[in-house]
C-alpha positions as CSV (number, residue, x, y, z in Angstrom):
1,M,-9.4,-28.5,-28.7
2,Q,-7.7,-29.4,-25.5
3,R,-8.0,-33.1,-26.2
4,E,-5.9,-32.6,-29.3
5,K,-3.7,-29.7,-28.1
6,D,-0.7,-31.1,-30.1
7,T,-2.7,-31.0,-33.3
8,F,-5.1,-28.0,-33.0
9,G,-4.6,-24.5,-31.7
10,A,-6.2,-21.0,-31.9
11,V,-4.8,-17.5,-32.0
12,V,-6.0,-13.9,-31.5
13,F,-3.7,-11.3,-33.0
14,V,-3.2,-7.5,-33.5
15,N,-0.9,-6.1,-36.1
16,G,0.4,-2.6,-36.7
17,T,2.1,-1.2,-39.8
18,T,3.8,2.0,-40.4
19,A,6.3,3.4,-42.9
20,T,8.4,6.5,-43.7
21,N,8.7,8.5,-46.9
22,R,11.3,11.2,-47.0
23,D,10.2,12.5,-50.4
24,A,6.7,13.1,-49.1
25,N,7.9,14.4,-45.7
26,I,6.1,11.6,-43.8
27,S,7.8,10.4,-40.7
28,L,7.6,7.0,-39.0
29,Y,4.5,6.5,-36.9
30,E,2.8,9.6,-38.5
31,Y,0.4,7.1,-40.0
32,L,-0.4,3.8,-38.3
33,D,-2.6,1.1,-39.8
34,V,-3.9,-1.5,-37.4
35,G,-5.4,-4.9,-38.1
36,Y,-6.7,-7.6,-35.9
37,G,-8.1,-11.1,-36.2
38,L,-8.4,-14.6,-35.1
39,G,-7.4,-18.0,-36.4
40,L,-7.1,-21.7,-36.2
41,R,-3.8,-23.7,-36.4
42,V,-3.7,-27.3,-37.5
43,M,-0.4,-29.2,-37.1
44,I,-0.1,-31.2,-40.3
45,M,3.4,-32.7,-39.7
46,K,4.4,-33.2,-36.1
47,K,8.0,-34.1,-36.8
48,S,8.7,-30.8,-38.6
49,R,6.1,-28.9,-36.7
50,A,4.5,-27.7,-39.9
51,N,1.2,-25.9,-39.4
52,L,-1.7,-24.9,-41.6
53,A,-2.9,-21.5,-40.6
54,I,-6.5,-20.3,-41.3
55,D,-7.1,-16.7,-40.2
56,Y,-9.8,-14.1,-40.6
57,A,-8.7,-10.5,-40.2
58,W,-10.1,-7.0,-40.2
59,G,-8.2,-3.8,-41.0
60,K,-8.6,-0.1,-41.8
61,Y,-10.9,1.2,-44.6
62,G,-13.2,-1.8,-44.4
63,A,-10.6,-4.4,-45.3
64,H,-11.3,-7.9,-44.2
65,G,-10.7,-11.5,-45.4
66,F,-9.5,-15.0,-44.9
67,Y,-5.8,-15.7,-45.0
68,F,-4.4,-19.2,-45.5
69,G,-0.8,-20.0,-44.7
70,L,1.6,-22.8,-44.2
71,N,4.5,-22.5,-41.8
72,E,7.2,-24.6,-40.3
73,V,9.1,-24.1,-37.1
74,F,12.6,-25.6,-36.6
75,L,15.5,-25.2,-34.2
76,A,18.8,-23.9,-35.5
77,E,22.1,-23.9,-33.7
78,R,25.3,-22.1,-34.5
79,I,28.6,-21.8,-32.7
80,L,30.6,-18.6,-32.8
81,N,34.3,-19.0,-32.2
82,F,36.0,-15.9,-30.8
83,N,39.3,-17.6,-30.3
84,D,40.6,-21.1,-29.4
85,N,39.2,-21.0,-25.9
86,N,36.0,-19.0,-26.2
87,R,32.9,-20.2,-28.0
88,L,29.3,-19.1,-27.9
89,R,26.5,-21.5,-28.7
90,I,23.3,-19.9,-29.9
91,R,20.0,-21.9,-30.3
92,E,17.3,-20.2,-32.2
93,K,13.7,-21.1,-33.0
94,C,13.1,-20.2,-36.6
95,T,9.9,-20.0,-38.6
96,V,9.6,-20.3,-42.3
97,A,6.2,-18.9,-43.6
98,M,4.5,-18.8,-46.9
99,I,1.2,-17.2,-47.5
100,V,-0.8,-19.3,-49.8
101,F,-4.1,-17.5,-50.4
102,D,-5.6,-14.2,-49.5
103,T,-9.3,-13.5,-50.0
104,G,-9.1,-9.8,-48.9
Protein backbone atom coordinates (compact mmCIF):
# COMPACT_ATOMS: atom_id res chain seq x y z
CA MET A 1 0.00 0.00 0.00
CA GLN A 2 2.89 2.41 0.58
CA ARG A 3 3.59 2.62 -3.16
CA GLU A 4 0.09 3.99 -3.72
CA LYS A 5 -0.36 5.83 -0.41
CA ASP A 6 -2.37 8.57 -2.12
CA THR A 7 -4.83 5.99 -3.45
CA PHE A 8 -5.02 3.22 -0.82
CA GLY A 9 -5.24 3.36 2.97
CA ALA A 10 -6.24 1.19 5.90
CA VAL A 11 -7.99 1.88 9.22
CA VAL A 12 -8.52 0.21 12.57
CA PHE A 13 -11.34 1.66 14.66
CA VAL A 14 -13.26 1.42 17.94
CA ASN A 15 -16.71 2.91 18.46
CA GLY A 16 -18.75 3.45 21.61
CA THR A 17 -22.46 4.22 21.74
CA THR A 18 -24.61 5.22 24.68
CA ALA A 19 -27.97 6.92 25.21
CA THR A 20 -30.22 8.21 27.93
CA ASN A 21 -33.91 7.57 28.54
CA ARG A 22 -35.59 9.64 31.24
CA ASP A 23 -38.88 7.68 31.04
CA ALA A 24 -37.05 4.39 31.76
CA ASN A 25 -34.74 6.05 34.33
CA ILE A 26 -31.63 5.12 32.32
CA SER A 27 -28.79 7.60 32.59
CA LEU A 28 -26.02 8.29 30.11
CA TYR A 29 -23.16 5.77 30.22
CA GLU A 30 -25.26 3.31 32.24
CA TYR A 31 -25.23 1.07 29.19
CA LEU A 32 -22.34 1.25 26.73
CA ASP A 33 -22.20 -0.73 23.50
CA VAL A 34 -18.75 -1.04 21.96
CA GLY A 35 -17.86 -2.02 18.41
CA TYR A 36 -14.55 -2.40 16.61
CA GLY A 37 -13.26 -3.22 13.17
CA LEU A 38 -10.86 -2.69 10.34
CA GLY A 39 -11.16 -1.37 6.86
CA LEU A 40 -9.71 -0.37 3.52
CA ARG A 41 -9.95 3.07 1.92
CA VAL A 42 -9.67 3.62 -1.83
CA MET A 43 -9.52 7.21 -3.10
CA ILE A 44 -11.68 7.20 -6.18
CA MET A 45 -11.51 10.94 -6.99
CA LYS A 46 -8.28 12.72 -6.00
CA LYS A 47 -9.52 16.23 -6.78
CA SER A 48 -12.50 16.02 -4.40
CA ARG A 49 -10.76 13.47 -2.10
CA ALA A 50 -13.75 11.11 -2.37
CA ASN A 51 -13.11 7.71 -0.79
CA LEU A 52 -14.72 4.32 -1.04
CA ALA A 53 -14.75 2.76 2.44
CA ILE A 54 -14.92 -1.01 2.92
CA ASP A 55 -15.08 -2.03 6.60
CA TYR A 56 -15.68 -5.18 8.60
CA ALA A 57 -16.88 -4.61 12.16
CA TRP A 58 -17.83 -6.60 15.24
CA GLY A 59 -20.13 -5.51 18.06
CA LYS A 60 -22.08 -6.72 21.07
CA TYR A 61 -24.47 -9.67 20.99
CA GLY A 62 -22.66 -11.34 18.09
CA ALA A 63 -23.23 -8.49 15.65
CA HIS A 64 -20.79 -8.33 12.73
CA GLY A 65 -20.77 -7.47 9.07
CA PHE A 66 -19.37 -5.60 6.10
CA TYR A 67 -20.07 -1.90 5.76
CA PHE A 68 -19.58 -0.02 2.50
CA GLY A 69 -19.52 3.74 2.33
CA LEU A 70 -18.65 6.68 0.17
CA ASN A 71 -17.34 9.89 1.67
CA GLU A 72 -15.83 13.14 0.53
CA VAL A 73 -13.55 15.54 2.41
CA PHE A 74 -13.44 19.23 1.57
CA LEU A 75 -12.17 22.43 3.13
CA ALA A 76 -14.61 25.14 4.11
CA GLU A 77 -13.71 28.68 5.03
CA ARG A 78 -15.85 31.27 6.72
CA ILE A 79 -15.14 34.76 7.95
CA LEU A 80 -16.89 36.14 11.01
CA ASN A 81 -17.14 39.92 11.20
CA PHE A 82 -17.31 41.24 14.76
CA ASN A 83 -17.12 44.88 13.68
CA ASP A 84 -15.37 46.88 10.95
CA ASN A 85 -11.88 46.20 12.29
CA ASN A 86 -12.12 42.66 13.71
CA ARG A 87 -12.53 39.57 11.58
CA LEU A 88 -12.01 35.92 12.36
CA ARG A 89 -11.19 33.49 9.55
CA ILE A 90 -12.04 29.85 10.26
CA ARG A 91 -10.88 27.00 8.05
CA GLU A 92 -12.53 23.66 8.65
CA LYS A 93 -12.09 20.21 7.21
CA CYS A 94 -15.55 18.81 6.55
CA THR A 95 -16.60 15.27 5.73
CA VAL A 96 -19.78 14.28 3.97
CA ALA A 97 -20.55 10.60 4.41
CA MET A 98 -23.18 8.28 3.07
CA ILE A 99 -23.46 4.64 4.07
CA VAL A 100 -24.33 2.64 1.00
CA PHE A 101 -24.70 -0.97 2.17
CA ASP A 102 -24.70 -2.84 5.48
CA THR A 103 -24.55 -6.63 5.52
CA GLY A 104 -24.88 -6.87 9.34
